[in-house]
C-alpha positions in Angstrom: -33.3 -28.8 73.4 -32.3 -32.5 73.5 -29.3 -31.7 71.3 -27.9 -29.3 73.9 -28.7 -31.7 76.8 -26.5 -34.4 75.2 -23.7 -31.9 74.4 -23.7 -30.7 78.0 -23.5 -34.2 79.3 -20.4 -34.9 77.2 -18.7 -31.6 78.3 -19.4 -32.7 81.9 -17.6 -36.0 81.1 -14.6 -34.0 79.8 -13.8 -32.5 83.1 -14.9 -35.1 85.5 -13.3 -38.2 84.0 -9.7 -37.3 85.1 -10.9 -36.5 88.6 -12.8 -39.8 88.9 -9.7 -41.6 87.6 -7.6 -40.0 90.2 -10.0 -40.7 93.0 -10.0 -44.4 92.3 -6.3 -44.8 91.7 -4.2 -46.8 94.1 -0.4 -46.3 94.0 1.3 -49.5 92.7 4.1 -51.3 94.4 7.2 -49.9 92.6 9.5 -52.6 94.1 8.1 -55.1 91.6 9.8 -55.0 88.2 8.4 -56.4 85.0 9.9 -59.7 84.0 8.1 -60.5 80.7 8.1 -58.7 77.4 4.3 -58.0 77.7 4.8 -56.5 81.1 7.6 -54.4 79.7 5.3 -53.2 77.0 2.5 -52.4 79.4 5.1 -50.6 81.5 5.2 -47.9 78.8 2.0 -46.6 80.3 3.1 -46.5 84.0 3.4 -43.1 85.6 7.1 -43.3 86.1 7.8 -43.9 82.4 5.3 -41.5 80.8 7.6 -38.5 80.9 10.3 -40.4 79.1 8.1 -41.9 76.3 7.3 -39.5 73.4 3.7 -39.3 72.5 4.3 -41.0 69.2 5.2 -44.2 70.9 1.8 -44.3 72.7 -0.3 -44.4 69.5 -1.6 -47.7 68.1 0.9 -47.7 65.2 3.9 -46.7 67.2 3.1 -49.2 70.0 4.0 -51.8 67.4 7.3 -50.1 66.7 8.2 -50.0 70.4 7.3 -53.7 70.6 9.4 -54.7 67.6 12.5 -53.0 69.0 12.1 -55.0 72.1 11.5 -58.2 70.2 14.9 -57.8 68.3 16.6 -58.3 71.7 14.9 -61.8 72.2 15.4 -63.7 68.9 13.4 -66.9 68.2 10.6 -66.1 70.7 7.1 -65.8 69.3 5.3 -63.1 71.2 1.7 -61.7 71.3 0.1 -58.4 72.3 -2.8 -56.3 71.0 -5.1 -53.3 71.1 -8.9 -53.1 71.5 -11.0 -50.0 70.7 -14.7 -49.3 71.1 -16.6 -46.2 70.3 -20.1 -44.8 70.1 -21.2 -41.7 68.2 -24.6 -40.0 67.8 -25.6 -37.1 65.5 -27.1 -34.3 67.7 -30.4 -34.2 65.8 -34.1 -34.8 66.6 -34.1 -38.3 65.3 -31.0 -39.6 67.0 -29.4 -42.8 65.9 -26.5 -44.1 68.0 -23.8 -45.9 66.0 -21.1 -48.2 67.6 -17.8 -49.4 66.3 -15.5 -52.0 67.8 -12.2 -53.4 66.7 -9.4 -55.5 68.2 -6.0 -56.4 66.9 -3.8 -59.3 67.9 -0.1 -58.7 67.1 2.2 -61.7 66.7 5.9 -61.2 66.1 9.3 -62.9 66.2 12.8 -61.8 65.5 15.6 -63.7 63.7 18.6 -62.0 65.2 19.1 -58.3 65.8 18.3 -57.2 62.3 15.4 -59.3 61.0 11.8 -59.8 62.2 8.4 -61.2 61.2 5.2 -59.5 62.1 1.4 -60.4 61.8 -1.6 -58.2 62.7 -4.9 -60.1 63.0 -7.9 -57.9 63.2 -11.6 -58.3 63.8 -14.2 -55.5 63.9 -17.8 -54.5 63.5 -19.9 -51.4 63.0 -20.1 -48.8 60.2 -20.2 -45.8 62.4 -22.1 -42.5 61.6 -20.7 -42.5 58.0 -23.6 -44.9 57.2 -26.0 -42.1 58.2 -24.2 -39.0 56.8 -22.6 -39.3 53.3 -19.2 -37.6 53.4 -15.6 -37.8 52.2 -13.9 -36.7 55.5 -14.8 -40.0 57.3 -16.5 -39.5 60.7 -15.0 -42.7 62.2 -11.8 -44.0 60.7 -11.8 -47.1 62.9 -15.1 -48.3 61.3 -15.0 -51.3 58.9 -12.1 -53.1 60.6 -11.7 -56.8 60.1 -14.5 -58.2 58.0 -16.7 -55.3 59.1 -19.1 -57.7 60.8 -17.1 -58.8 63.8 -17.5 -62.4 62.7 -14.0 -63.3 61.4 -10.4 -62.4 62.0 -8.5 -61.2 58.9 -4.8 -60.8 58.3 -4.5 -57.1 58.3 -0.7 -57.1 57.9 1.9 -59.8 57.4 5.4 -58.7 56.7 9.2 -59.2 57.1 11.6 -56.5 57.8 15.4 -56.4 57.5 17.7 -53.7 58.9 21.3 -53.2 57.7 24.3 -51.0 58.5 23.1 -50.2 62.0 19.6 -49.4 60.9 20.7 -47.0 58.2 19.0 -49.0 55.5 15.6 -50.8 56.0 13.7 -53.1 53.7 10.1 -54.2 54.5 8.0 -56.5 52.3 4.7 -58.5 52.6 1.1 -57.4 53.1 1.5 -53.8 54.1 -0.5 -50.8 55.1 1.1 -47.9 53.2 -0.2 -45.3 55.6 1.9 -46.9 58.4 5.0 -45.5 56.6 3.9 -42.6 54.5 2.1 -39.3 55.5 2.9 -39.9 59.2 2.2 -37.2 61.8 3.1 -37.1 65.4 -0.1 -35.6 66.6 -2.7 -36.7 64.1 -2.2 -40.2 62.7 -4.1 -42.7 64.9 -7.9 -43.1 65.0 -7.6 -45.2 68.2 -5.7 -42.7 70.4 -5.9 -39.3 68.7 -8.5 -37.7 66.4 -11.2 -40.2 65.3 -12.0 -38.4 62.0 -10.3 -39.9 59.0 -9.3 -36.5 57.5 -7.1 -36.0 60.6 -5.5 -39.5 60.3 -4.2 -39.3 56.8 -4.4 -36.9 53.8 -7.5 -37.6 51.7 -5.5 -37.1 48.5 -3.6 -40.3 49.1 -5.0 -42.8 46.6 -4.6 -45.7 49.0 -7.2 -48.5 49.3 -7.0 -51.7 51.3 -3.7 -53.2 52.5 -1.9 -55.1 49.8 1.3 -56.8 48.9 4.2 -54.4 48.6 7.8 -53.5 49.4 9.3 -50.4 51.1 12.9 -49.2 51.1 14.1 -46.6 53.6 17.5 -45.0 54.3 18.2 -42.8 57.3 21.1 -40.3 57.8 22.3 -39.3 61.2 18.9 -40.3 62.6 17.5 -37.0 61.4 16.9 -37.2 57.7 15.4 -40.0 55.7 14.2 -41.0 52.2 11.8 -43.9 51.5 10.2 -45.4 48.5 7.4 -48.0 48.3 5.5 -50.0 45.7 2.2 -51.6 46.5 -0.3 -53.5 44.5 -3.0 -51.0 43.4 -5.5 -53.8 42.9 -5.0 -56.7 45.4 -7.2 -58.9 43.1 -4.8 -58.6 40.2 -3.4 -62.0 39.3 0.0 -60.7 38.3 1.7 -59.2 41.4 4.3 -57.4 39.2 1.6 -55.3 37.5 -0.1 -52.0 38.4 1.9 -50.8 41.4 1.0 -47.7 43.5 4.3 -45.8 43.9 5.0 -43.6 46.9 8.2 -41.5 47.5 8.7 -39.5 50.7 11.5 -37.5 52.4 11.5 -35.9 55.8 13.6 -34.3 58.5 13.4 -34.3 62.3 14.6 -31.4 64.4 15.2 -31.2 68.1 14.7 -34.9 68.5 13.7 -36.4 71.9 13.2 -32.9 73.4 10.2 -30.7 74.3 10.5 -29.0 71.0 10.6 -31.9 68.5 9.5 -31.0 65.0 9.0 -33.1 61.8 8.5 -32.1 58.2 7.7 -34.5 55.4 7.0 -34.2 51.7 5.6 -37.1 49.6 4.5 -37.9 46.1 2.4 -40.6 44.7 1.6 -42.2 41.3 -1.6 -44.2 40.7 -1.4 -46.7 37.8 -5.2 -47.3 37.7 -5.6 -43.6 36.8 -3.1 -43.6 33.9 0.0 -43.1 36.1 -1.4 -39.7 37.2 0.3 -38.1 40.2 -0.2 -36.1 43.3 1.7 -34.8 46.3 1.4 -33.9 50.0 3.2 -32.3 52.9 2.9 -32.9 56.6 4.5 -31.2 59.6 4.1 -31.4 63.4 5.7 -29.5 66.3 5.9 -30.1 70.0 6.2 -26.8 71.9 7.6 -26.6 75.5 6.7 -30.3 75.9 3.0 -29.5 76.4 1.6 -27.8 73.3 1.3 -29.3 69.9 0.6 -28.1 66.4 0.2 -30.0 63.1 -0.7 -29.4 59.5 -1.2 -31.2 56.2 -1.8 -30.2 52.6 -2.1 -32.3 49.5 -3.2 -32.0 45.9 -3.8 -34.3 42.9 -3.3 -33.8 39.3 -6.4 -33.2 37.2 -6.4 -36.8 35.9 -6.0 -38.4 39.4 -8.6 -36.0 40.9 -11.2 -37.1 38.3 -10.4 -40.8 39.1 -10.4 -40.4 42.9 -12.8 -37.6 43.3 -10.5 -35.5 45.5 -8.8 -32.3 44.1 -7.0 -31.1 47.2 -7.2 -31.1 51.0 -5.7 -29.3 54.0 -6.0 -29.7 57.7 -4.4 -28.2 60.8 -4.8 -28.4 64.5 -3.5 -27.6 68.0 -3.2 -29.7 71.1 -2.2 -29.7 74.8 -1.0 -32.4 77.1 -0.3 -32.4 80.8 -0.1 -34.8 83.7 -2.7 -34.3 86.5 -3.0 -36.7 89.4 -0.3 -38.9 87.7 -2.5 -39.3 84.6 -1.9 -38.1 81.1 -4.5 -35.6 79.9 -4.6 -34.7 76.2 -6.7 -32.2 74.3 -6.9 -31.8 70.6 -8.7 -29.4 68.3 -8.5 -29.6 64.5 -10.1 -28.2 61.3 -10.0 -29.5 57.7 -11.3 -28.7 54.2 -11.5 -31.2 51.4 -12.2 -30.1 47.8 -14.0 -32.7 45.7 -14.3 -32.7 41.9 -18.1 -33.0 42.0 -18.9 -29.8 44.0 -17.7 -26.2 44.0 -17.7 -25.8 47.8 -15.3 -27.8 49.9 -16.4 -30.2 52.7 -15.5 -28.7 56.1 -14.7 -30.8 59.2 -13.8 -29.9 62.8 -13.2 -32.1 65.8 -12.4 -31.6 69.5 -11.4 -34.5 71.8 -10.3 -34.8 75.4 -8.3 -38.0 76.3 -7.7 -39.1 79.9 -5.8 -42.1 81.2 -7.6 -44.3 83.6 -4.7 -46.6 84.3 -1.7 -48.0 82.4 -4.0 -50.1 80.1 -7.0 -47.9 79.5 -7.6 -44.5 77.9 -11.0 -42.9 77.4 -11.8 -39.9 75.3 -15.0 -38.0 74.6 -15.3 -36.4 71.1 -17.3 -33.6 69.5 -17.4 -33.3 65.7 -18.9 -30.7 63.3 -19.2 -31.4 59.6 -20.6 -29.4 56.7 -20.8 -31.8 53.7 -20.9 -31.1 50.0 -24.7 -31.7 50.0 -26.8 -28.7 49.2 -29.5 -29.7 51.7 -29.1 -31.0 55.3 -25.4 -30.5 55.0 -24.5 -29.4 58.6 -24.2 -31.9 61.4 -23.0 -32.0 65.0 -21.9 -35.3 66.6 -20.9 -36.4 70.0 -19.0 -39.6 70.8 -17.1 -41.6 73.3 -14.1 -43.9 72.7 -12.2 -46.3 74.9 -8.9 -47.8 74.1 -7.2 -50.8 75.8 -3.7 -52.1 75.3 -3.2 -55.7 76.3 
């Protein structure tokens, strides 16, 4: 009975949070214009700008892209910004254990002319999330384990330099990189701080990517619609020889109906893991915006037999739908997704589903309740329901 009481409480929050946000909102003075870069960045979340900013630019990863484009216009100036995220989750069981996760990122960046920039991401975080309670491969909270995992120290999550040539047709990025920032992207399911919180909906589980490591990425773009990119990253960051054992990633993609209410993206990637005898795998990803309000997405990936034995993942697929609308001058976003991941150790796939409802409290703060269901590969006690709440702040 207690399980259903908590679930009812979260459903109540789904539908009352936007009304409460609207009731306390006071119209800002639009005669004042932003004069600093940080204000311009925060201005991305003002009501007057929301309709012109694609959803992808409001995710954690794409916020960085928007900032970097602005930084190129002010060379030689070191700037700072960041994102903070906190979440709580609880399995809806008799013996309830609440798990919390918190992370914050400080971005530092400077450009050296219109085609070169330097970027740092310092992160601290704490909390293991419900994955410490429920063994699984889908990852119930992809934001867990940030920083040093204890919230005691800042770590350098990313540190890289990027050069653009021939009017952005050719791009080179090198340094300490997160490969998933460039490969297996998805417009509607790619950010654990602003979209789905489950890891299986952030990136494809077949990707044999570990921690961020030194690497280099090359990308070429044609008519702003078609691209090819290739990257090499250290498979083992502890390796003394940086020229040895590189994870290789190759991806191509196409964008259709760009900057419209029907934008669509399709991507195909392949990977080669040297630590598994240069064995390979592949994946596909697509997303579609429909009539500027509805969204669909899907992923599929598979590993070769050798890589599957090394990584433990044979194949995985996921798909979902979403809806977004503006009510009381606030963005409301709903997402529903389902995934199956086939491991090498068990015959039945692990199943995962998530529903979230995100509402914008003001231009800095977004809040989203989440409901998750997972059926793990375990033969006993395999089915779990979870409820959670996440808050995201951009500063």
